[in-house]
N, C-alpha and C positions, 0 to 999 in steps of 0.2 A: 443444478440447472439441467444437466443431462438426464437426470431421473425424471424431470418434468417434460422431457421430450425435445428440449432445445438442442441444436447442433452446437457443440462446444469445441473451441480450439484454445488451448492454453499455450502460453509462450513464457519461457524463463531462460535467463542466461546461464543457470546452473544445470549441468547434465544430471547431477545427483537428484535435484528436486524434480526434474522432468521424469527420471526413472521412478521416483517415489509416487508421482502423480499417476503414471501409467499403472503401477502396481495397485494403487487404490481404486482406480477406475475398473480394473479387471476384477478385483475382489468385490466391488459393489455391482458388478455386472452391468455397467453402463458404457455406452459408446462415447468416447471423447478422444480428441487428437491432441497430443502435446509435442511441442517443438522446442529445441534448444535454439535460442537466438537473442540478439540484443534488441530489446523493445524500443530503444531509441531510434531504431531503423525499421520500425514496423511497416512503414510504407514501401520499403524495399523487399520485405519478406512476403507481404500479401498484396493482392491485386487492388486497384482502386475500387471503392464502393463494394467491397466483398462482404461486409458484415452489417448486421442491423444495430449492433452495439459493441462498445469496448468497455471493459470493466477493470478498474484498478481496485484491488482489495488489500486492506491492512497496510496502509502507507507504503505501497509498492511504487517504485519508479520516481514519482514526483517528489522533489525535495533533496535528492541525493547529489545533485550536480550544481547548477546555478539557475537563476530565473530565466535566462535566455535559452538554456538547454531545455528547461521545463516547458517553455513556450513552444519550442521546436517539436518536442514530444507530442504535445497536444495538437499541433498542426499536422503531424504525421498521422495521428489517430483520426483526425478529421478527414484525411484523404482515403482511409480504408473503410469508412462507414458510408452507408447509402444516404440519400438526400433526406430521409426521415430519421436518420440514425441518432442514437443516444450515446452519451458518455456517463458512466457511473463511477464516481470516486467515493469508495465506501470504506467505512471503519478507519478513517484517516485521522491521524493526530493533528489537532489544531493548536495554534499558538495560545489560545485562551486556556485550554486544559493544561498545557505544559507550564504556563505561568503559575497556575493554581498549585500544581504538584510541587513546583520548586519553592513555593511560598510555604506550603504546609508540611513538606517533607525535607527538613534540613539535612538529613543523612542521605546523600545521593548514591550510596553504595548499598546494595541489598542482594539477597540470595533467593533464587527460585528453585525449588526442589521438584524435579520431574520424575522422581521414582528411582530410576537406575543412574541418573546423572543430575548434576547441579550446575546451574549457570549463575555466576556472580556478575551483576550488572553495575556499572558505574557511569553516571551521567553528569554532564556539566552544561549549563544553558548560557549561551552567549546572547544576552538580551538585545545588544546593539544590532546584531546581524540576524537575530531570530533563528539561531542554529543550536541544535542539541548535539553535543559531542558525546559519543557513547563507546564504551568498551565492554565487551562480553568475554568472560573467562569460563572455560568449560572444564568440568571435573567429573570423573567417574567415581561412583561411591563404592568403596571396598570396606566392608564392616563399618567401623566408625570413622574411617579415614576418607579424605577426598584426594584423588590422584589427578593432578593437573594434566590436561590433554592438549589444549590449544587456546588461543585467544584471537579476537578480531575487533577492529575499531572502525567506526564510520561516523560521518557527520550528516545530520539531516536538517534541512531548512524547513521550518514549520510555518505554515500559512494560517492567517485568520480567514474566516469565511469570505469577507469582502476582498481580500487579496487573491484568494483562489478564484473567485468569480471574475475579477479583473484580468487575471492571467488567462483564463479560459476564453473570455470574450475577445482578447487580442489574438487568439488562435482560431477564431471562427465558430465558437460555441455560444449558445444562449442559455442563461441560467433558467432552470425550471423550478427546482425546490430543494431545500435542505432538510434532512431528517436527523433527529437525535436517536430515534429507535426505529430500526427497520422492521421488526416483527409487528409492532403496532402502527407503523407508519406515522409516528408522532413527529410533529414539526420540530426542527432544531430550535430550542428556546433557552437551553441552559448550557451555554458553551463551556462553562467551567466544570461540568460534570459529564458531558456526553462526547462520544466520538463523532466525527463529522462524516455525514453521508450526503453527498451532493449529486443531483441529477442535472445534466445538461442535454440540450438537443442542438442539432445543426442550426446555425443562425441563418 
């Protein structure tokens, strides 16, 4: 977006990810500002009506706490956008696609090779509460051996499209459209196959 001339401000709770974003912006020769901060308190970090839009990308923020916290996050985002402001929740995991994956992939533990390192992921879906419990184990590759480095676990509440719309509406947003493919701007029509990309505007 910075390459297209937009003024971009990124916010993340991880200092390491912010440093990485700064390095990437510098290498790409674009102007963008990145801050370390808790996005749940976005309305305390930025001024009211400071932005034209807020973007969540790749299942960030929404779903990691509880529904009330998610609503408060969306309310806080509403405060920092202008009266014509937009909210984009992009490349978001939906409940529909998670259900299909758990039905078609009985083995919930799999390995992803990133070249120099490997991540072993293990997932468990709590259908009653619509939550995915995930564990990631990180390994460095050394010849044909994997050397364990660290692991992390988290739980993610996955929403269906209508649940996400309802949540956003309670926080002062109005649904505009859902897309299954952002490049082609194809309407969201195959929830079992597509990531969820939803656009809202100020109600």
